[in-house]
OpenMM code with the backbone's topology and positions (N, CA, C; nanometers):
from openmm import Vec3, app, unit

residues = "MET THR THR LEU SER ARG ASP ASP VAL MET ALA LYS VAL ARG ASP HIS LEU VAL ALA GLU LEU GLU VAL GLU PRO VAL GLU ILE ALA ALA ASP THR ARG PHE LYS GLU ASP LEU ASP ALA ASP SER LEU ASP LEU TYR GLU LEU VAL MET GLU LEU GLU ASP SER TYR GLY ILE THR VAL SER GLU GLU GLU ALA ALA ARG ILE HIS THR VAL GLY GLU ALA VAL ASP PHE VAL ILE GLY ARG LEU PRO VAL".split()
positions = [
    Vec3(0.0846, -0.1181, 0.0000),
    Vec3(0.0000, 0.0000, 0.0000),
    Vec3(0.0890, 0.1242, 0.0000),
    Vec3(0.0504, 0.2188, -0.0801),
    Vec3(0.1258, 0.3433, -0.0833),
    Vec3(0.1041, 0.4208, 0.0462),
    Vec3(0.2010, 0.5047, 0.0771),
    Vec3(0.1901, 0.5852, 0.1970),
    Vec3(0.0785, 0.6875, 0.1790),
    Vec3(-0.0091, 0.6913, 0.2762),
    Vec3(-0.1208, 0.7851, 0.2704),
    Vec3(-0.0976, 0.8977, 0.3693),
    Vec3(-0.1366, 1.0150, 0.3288),
    Vec3(-0.1261, 1.1295, 0.4188),
    Vec3(-0.2554, 1.1433, 0.4980),
    Vec3(-0.2504, 1.2260, 0.5995),
    Vec3(-0.3702, 1.2551, 0.6780),
    Vec3(-0.4778, 1.3151, 0.5874),
    Vec3(-0.4359, 1.3984, 0.4917),
    Vec3(-0.5318, 1.4597, 0.3989),
    Vec3(-0.6004, 1.3544, 0.3120),
    Vec3(-0.5249, 1.2503, 0.2706),
    Vec3(-0.5834, 1.1425, 0.1900),
    Vec3(-0.6935, 1.0710, 0.2674),
    Vec3(-0.6626, 1.0380, 0.3920),
    Vec3(-0.7600, 0.9674, 0.4755),
    Vec3(-0.8793, 1.0591, 0.5042),
    Vec3(-0.8534, 1.1852, 0.5315),
    Vec3(-0.9611, 1.2812, 0.5576),
    Vec3(-1.0546, 1.2902, 0.4368),
    Vec3(-0.9980, 1.2928, 0.3176),
    Vec3(-1.0794, 1.3011, 0.1960),
    Vec3(-1.1683, 1.1775, 0.1820),
    Vec3(-1.1139, 1.0598, 0.2124),
    Vec3(-1.1904, 0.9362, 0.2020),
    Vec3(-1.3053, 0.9359, 0.3037),
    Vec3(-1.2763, 0.9757, 0.4267),
    Vec3(-1.3795, 0.9821, 0.5302),
    Vec3(-1.4856, 1.0850, 0.4908),
    Vec3(-1.4417, 1.2005, 0.4434),
    Vec3(-1.5362, 1.3061, 0.4020),
    Vec3(-1.6265, 1.2545, 0.2896),
    Vec3(-1.5672, 1.1892, 0.1891),
    Vec3(-1.6465, 1.1372, 0.0768),
    Vec3(-1.7516, 1.0380, 0.1255),
    Vec3(-1.7110, 0.9513, 0.2173),
    Vec3(-1.8048, 0.8524, 0.2699),
    Vec3(-1.9203, 0.9214, 0.3439),
    Vec3(-1.8878, 1.0169, 0.4283),
    Vec3(-1.9912, 1.0853, 0.5060),
    Vec3(-2.0845, 1.1666, 0.4172),
    Vec3(-2.0307, 1.2297, 0.3153),
    Vec3(-2.1138, 1.3059, 0.2210),
    Vec3(-2.2147, 1.2129, 0.1545),
    Vec3(-2.1672, 1.0954, 0.1102),
    Vec3(-2.2558, 1.0007, 0.0425),
    Vec3(-2.3572, 0.9382, 0.1388),
    Vec3(-2.3125, 0.8979, 0.2563),
    Vec3(-2.3996, 0.8287, 0.3514),
    Vec3(-2.4998, 0.9208, 0.4205),
    Vec3(-2.4534, 1.0363, 0.4617),
    Vec3(-2.5377, 1.1244, 0.5428),
    Vec3(-2.6014, 1.2375, 0.4634),
    Vec3(-2.5644, 1.2467, 0.3348),
    Vec3(-2.6186, 1.3502, 0.2472),
    Vec3(-2.5963, 1.4895, 0.3053),
    Vec3(-2.4720, 1.5144, 0.3436),
    Vec3(-2.4323, 1.6460, 0.3937),
    Vec3(-2.3352, 1.7074, 0.2935),
    Vec3(-2.3149, 1.8360, 0.3055),
    Vec3(-2.2217, 1.9058, 0.2179),
    Vec3(-2.0784, 1.8856, 0.2691),
    Vec3(-1.9817, 1.8726, 0.1767),
    Vec3(-1.8422, 1.8536, 0.2185),
    Vec3(-1.7918, 1.9627, 0.3125),
    Vec3(-1.8396, 2.0860, 0.2958),
    Vec3(-1.7934, 2.1952, 0.3817),
    Vec3(-1.8375, 2.1783, 0.5265),
    Vec3(-1.9349, 2.0899, 0.5511),
    Vec3(-1.9820, 2.0655, 0.6873),
    Vec3(-1.8899, 1.9711, 0.7634),
    Vec3(-1.7911, 1.9141, 0.6957),
    Vec3(-1.7068, 1.8112, 0.7563),
    Vec3(-1.5649, 1.8616, 0.7713),
    Vec3(-1.5241, 1.8795, 0.8960),
    Vec3(-1.3880, 1.9211, 0.9303),
    Vec3(-1.3358, 1.8246, 1.0371),
    Vec3(-1.2117, 1.8391, 1.0737),
    Vec3(-1.1513, 1.7492, 1.1725),
    Vec3(-1.2258, 1.7516, 1.3058),
    Vec3(-1.2775, 1.8680, 1.3441),
    Vec3(-1.3449, 1.8774, 1.4736),
    Vec3(-1.4953, 1.8513, 1.4665),
    Vec3(-1.5449, 1.8099, 1.3506),
    Vec3(-1.6861, 1.7794, 1.3345),
    Vec3(-1.7198, 1.6526, 1.4128),
    Vec3(-1.8225, 1.6628, 1.4961),
    Vec3(-1.8658, 1.5484, 1.5770),
    Vec3(-1.9715, 1.4699, 1.4998),
    Vec3(-1.9570, 1.3383, 1.5010),
    Vec3(-2.0482, 1.2541, 1.4231),
    Vec3(-2.1932, 1.2693, 1.4674),
    Vec3(-2.2196, 1.2512, 1.5950),
    Vec3(-2.3582, 1.2526, 1.6428),
    Vec3(-2.4148, 1.3930, 1.6542),
    Vec3(-2.3416, 1.4806, 1.7198),
    Vec3(-2.3943, 1.6141, 1.7473),
    Vec3(-2.4014, 1.7029, 1.6240),
    Vec3(-2.2990, 1.6991, 1.5399),
    Vec3(-2.2930, 1.7895, 1.4248),
    Vec3(-2.3529, 1.7298, 1.2972),
    Vec3(-2.3372, 1.5984, 1.2796),
    Vec3(-2.3836, 1.5347, 1.1561),
    Vec3(-2.5092, 1.4510, 1.1762),
    Vec3(-2.5552, 1.4418, 1.2999),
    Vec3(-2.6744, 1.3643, 1.3329),
    Vec3(-2.6619, 1.2188, 1.2869),
    Vec3(-2.5413, 1.1645, 1.2985),
    Vec3(-2.5164, 1.0253, 1.2594),
    Vec3(-2.5665, 0.9329, 1.3699),
    Vec3(-2.6334, 0.8255, 1.3310),
    Vec3(-2.6783, 0.7285, 1.4302),
    Vec3(-2.5801, 0.6111, 1.4352),
    Vec3(-2.6103, 0.5130, 1.5180),
    Vec3(-2.5173, 0.4020, 1.5363),
    Vec3(-2.4967, 0.3228, 1.4077),
    Vec3(-2.5980, 0.3100, 1.3242),
    Vec3(-2.5829, 0.2397, 1.1966),
    Vec3(-2.4901, 0.3167, 1.1034),
    Vec3(-2.5037, 0.4483, 1.1000),
    Vec3(-2.4138, 0.5312, 1.0174),
    Vec3(-2.2691, 0.5123, 1.0619),
    Vec3(-2.2473, 0.5109, 1.1925),
    Vec3(-2.1119, 0.4966, 1.2446),
    Vec3(-2.0582, 0.3564, 1.2176),
    Vec3(-2.1434, 0.2558, 1.2279),
    Vec3(-2.1030, 0.1188, 1.1962),
    Vec3(-2.0593, 0.1089, 1.0502),
    Vec3(-2.1355, 0.1694, 0.9605),
    Vec3(-2.1010, 0.1668, 0.8184),
    Vec3(-1.9695, 0.2389, 0.7917),
    Vec3(-1.9448, 0.3479, 0.8629),
    Vec3(-1.8174, 0.4176, 0.8473),
    Vec3(-1.7022, 0.3283, 0.8928),
    Vec3(-1.7183, 0.2624, 1.0063),
    Vec3(-1.6139, 0.1724, 1.0558),
    Vec3(-1.5870, 0.0611, 0.9548),
    Vec3(-1.6925, 0.0035, 0.9004),
    Vec3(-1.6756, -0.1033, 0.8003),
    Vec3(-1.6015, -0.0505, 0.6771),
    Vec3(-1.6359, 0.0690, 0.6346),
    Vec3(-1.5693, 0.1312, 0.5194),
    Vec3(-1.4202, 0.1507, 0.5474),
    Vec3(-1.3869, 0.1984, 0.6652),
    Vec3(-1.2465, 0.2196, 0.7011),
    Vec3(-1.1714, 0.0876, 0.7081),
    Vec3(-1.2348, -0.0129, 0.7665),
    Vec3(-1.1709, -0.1448, 0.7747),
    Vec3(-1.1449, -0.2009, 0.6356),
    Vec3(-1.2437, -0.1932, 0.5483),
    Vec3(-1.2290, -0.2455, 0.4119),
    Vec3(-1.1277, -0.1661, 0.3309),
    Vec3(-1.1325, -0.0362, 0.3428),
    Vec3(-1.0454, 0.0501, 0.2617),
    Vec3(-0.8988, 0.0422, 0.3020),
    Vec3(-0.8748, 0.0280, 0.4320),
    Vec3(-0.7373, 0.0377, 0.4805),
    Vec3(-0.6823, -0.0907, 0.5407),
    Vec3(-0.7619, -0.1978, 0.5412),
    Vec3(-0.7144, -0.3250, 0.5931),
    Vec3(-0.6829, -0.3209, 0.7418),
    Vec3(-0.7605, -0.2431, 0.8160),
    Vec3(-0.7408, -0.2332, 0.9608),
    Vec3(-0.8606, -0.2962, 1.0305),
    Vec3(-0.8489, -0.3167, 1.1601),
    Vec3(-0.9633, -0.3620, 1.2384),
    Vec3(-0.9904, -0.2602, 1.3483),
    Vec3(-1.1172, -0.2448, 1.3771),
    Vec3(-1.1608, -0.1504, 1.4794),
    Vec3(-1.2561, -0.2263, 1.5720),
    Vec3(-1.2186, -0.2392, 1.6975),
    Vec3(-1.3066, -0.3077, 1.7930),
    Vec3(-1.4231, -0.2160, 1.8290),
    Vec3(-1.5261, -0.2752, 1.8878),
    Vec3(-1.6410, -0.1946, 1.9311),
    Vec3(-1.5989, -0.0915, 2.0348),
    Vec3(-1.5076, -0.1309, 2.1236),
    Vec3(-1.4597, -0.0384, 2.2269),
    Vec3(-1.3847, 0.0792, 2.1650),
    Vec3(-1.3004, 0.0485, 2.0660),
    Vec3(-1.2255, 0.1555, 1.9985),
    Vec3(-1.3207, 0.2479, 1.9247),
    Vec3(-1.4160, 0.1909, 1.8545),
    Vec3(-1.5124, 0.2715, 1.7790),
    Vec3(-1.5921, 0.3629, 1.8725),
    Vec3(-1.6236, 0.3136, 1.9919),
    Vec3(-1.7016, 0.3933, 2.0875),
    Vec3(-1.6248, 0.5151, 2.1370),
    Vec3(-1.4918, 0.5123, 2.1253),
    Vec3(-1.4106, 0.6256, 2.1711),
    Vec3(-1.3834, 0.7271, 2.0598),
    Vec3(-1.4326, 0.7015, 1.9401),
    Vec3(-1.4123, 0.7937, 1.8273),
    Vec3(-1.5375, 0.8796, 1.8141),
    Vec3(-1.5210, 1.0091, 1.8403),
    Vec3(-1.6360, 1.0994, 1.8408),
    Vec3(-1.6317, 1.2043, 1.7303),
    Vec3(-1.5129, 1.2303, 1.6755),
    Vec3(-1.5003, 1.3335, 1.5715),
    Vec3(-1.4359, 1.2745, 1.4460),
    Vec3(-1.4516, 1.3475, 1.3391),
    Vec3(-1.3900, 1.3062, 1.2125),
    Vec3(-1.2384, 1.2986, 1.2286),
    Vec3(-1.1801, 1.3959, 1.2947),
    Vec3(-1.0352, 1.3965, 1.3149),
    Vec3(-0.9873, 1.2767, 1.3947),
    Vec3(-1.0644, 1.2359, 1.4962),
    Vec3(-1.0276, 1.1179, 1.5741),
    Vec3(-1.0310, 0.9928, 1.4871),
    Vec3(-1.1280, 0.9834, 1.3967),
    Vec3(-1.1349, 0.8692, 1.3055),
    Vec3(-1.0137, 0.8676, 1.2129),
    Vec3(-0.9785, 0.9830, 1.1599),
    Vec3(-0.8635, 0.9932, 1.0701),
    Vec3(-0.7353, 0.9560, 1.1450),
    Vec3(-0.7184, 1.0091, 1.2652),
    Vec3(-0.6000, 0.9782, 1.3446),
    Vec3(-0.5925, 0.8294, 1.3769),
    Vec3(-0.7064, 0.7681, 1.4043),
    Vec3(-0.7097, 0.6256, 1.4336),
    Vec3(-0.6588, 0.5466, 1.3134),
    Vec3(-0.7098, 0.5799, 1.1951),
    Vec3(-0.6668, 0.5099, 1.0730),
    Vec3(-0.5174, 0.5292, 1.0510),
    Vec3(-0.4702, 0.6513, 1.0589),
    Vec3(-0.3280, 0.6801, 1.0376),
    Vec3(-0.2420, 0.6007, 1.1349),
    Vec3(-0.2875, 0.5886, 1.2587),
    Vec3(-0.2126, 0.5153, 1.3595),
    Vec3(-0.2091, 0.3660, 1.3364),
    Vec3(-0.2997, 0.3134, 1.2564),
    Vec3(-0.3071, 0.1708, 1.2298),
    Vec3(-0.2467, 0.1284, 1.0967),
    Vec3(-0.2143, 0.2259, 1.0117),
    Vec3(-0.1592, 0.1908, 0.8801),
    Vec3(-0.0175, 0.1373, 0.8947),
    Vec3(0.0169, 0.0372, 0.8113),
    Vec3(0.1557, -0.0103, 0.8132),
    Vec3(0.2513, 0.0992, 0.7714),
    Vec3(0.3682, 0.0982, 0.8296),
    Vec3(0.4671, 0.2031, 0.8016),
    Vec3(0.5361, 0.1782, 0.6702),
] * unit.nanometer
topology = app.Topology()
chain = topology.addChain("A")
for resn in residues:
    res = topology.addResidue(resn, chain)
    for name in ("N", "CA", "C"):
        topology.addAtom(name, app.Element.getBySymbol(name[0]), res)
């Protein structure tokens, strides 16, 4: 896998959220909260986790997913799990 930047991962997460939640890309920043700002429910968050796992070959436990509250935290989680 090629080395991905934080911006690459952010773009992928943003694209997924735009498609799934039908929000505008400008509404999604690193500090955007999934539930409070995007009105994402548990199914939306589950689908995002599945997308990240499939796209990046990582695994996310339920406990880890429960600690991710913002877009930036999701991006940081992915970056931290990518092979060097």
